[in-house]
C-alpha angles and dihedrals in degrees: 000000000000125000089248090055090050090051092051091050091048093051091045090051091051091050093049091046092049091050091049091048093050092048092049091047092052093047094049098038116129090225128077120252091257092052092048092050092048091048092049091047092052092048091047090052091048092050092045091053090048091050091048091051091047090053089052090051090049092051090052091048091049090052092050092048092048091050093049092046091052091048091050091048091053091048091050092049091049090049092051092048092048090051088057096242 
């Protein structure tokens, strides 16, 4: 079998194993289904808020980088003009 076929089988095995592990974890969890769902919902909300805040930080960083790049471009153009090129 080709290397690609082995990779597909490997990934499929990981997916099946992960699904079986998740199912086993949920069936043997010490919490009730409602408690697990509430816990998962809280964690999902926390992660969503963290991702949203990170995106805001990235937008600010992008604006700073764009501003600095524009400033540098203007300085470079002025330097080229003053050099008579």
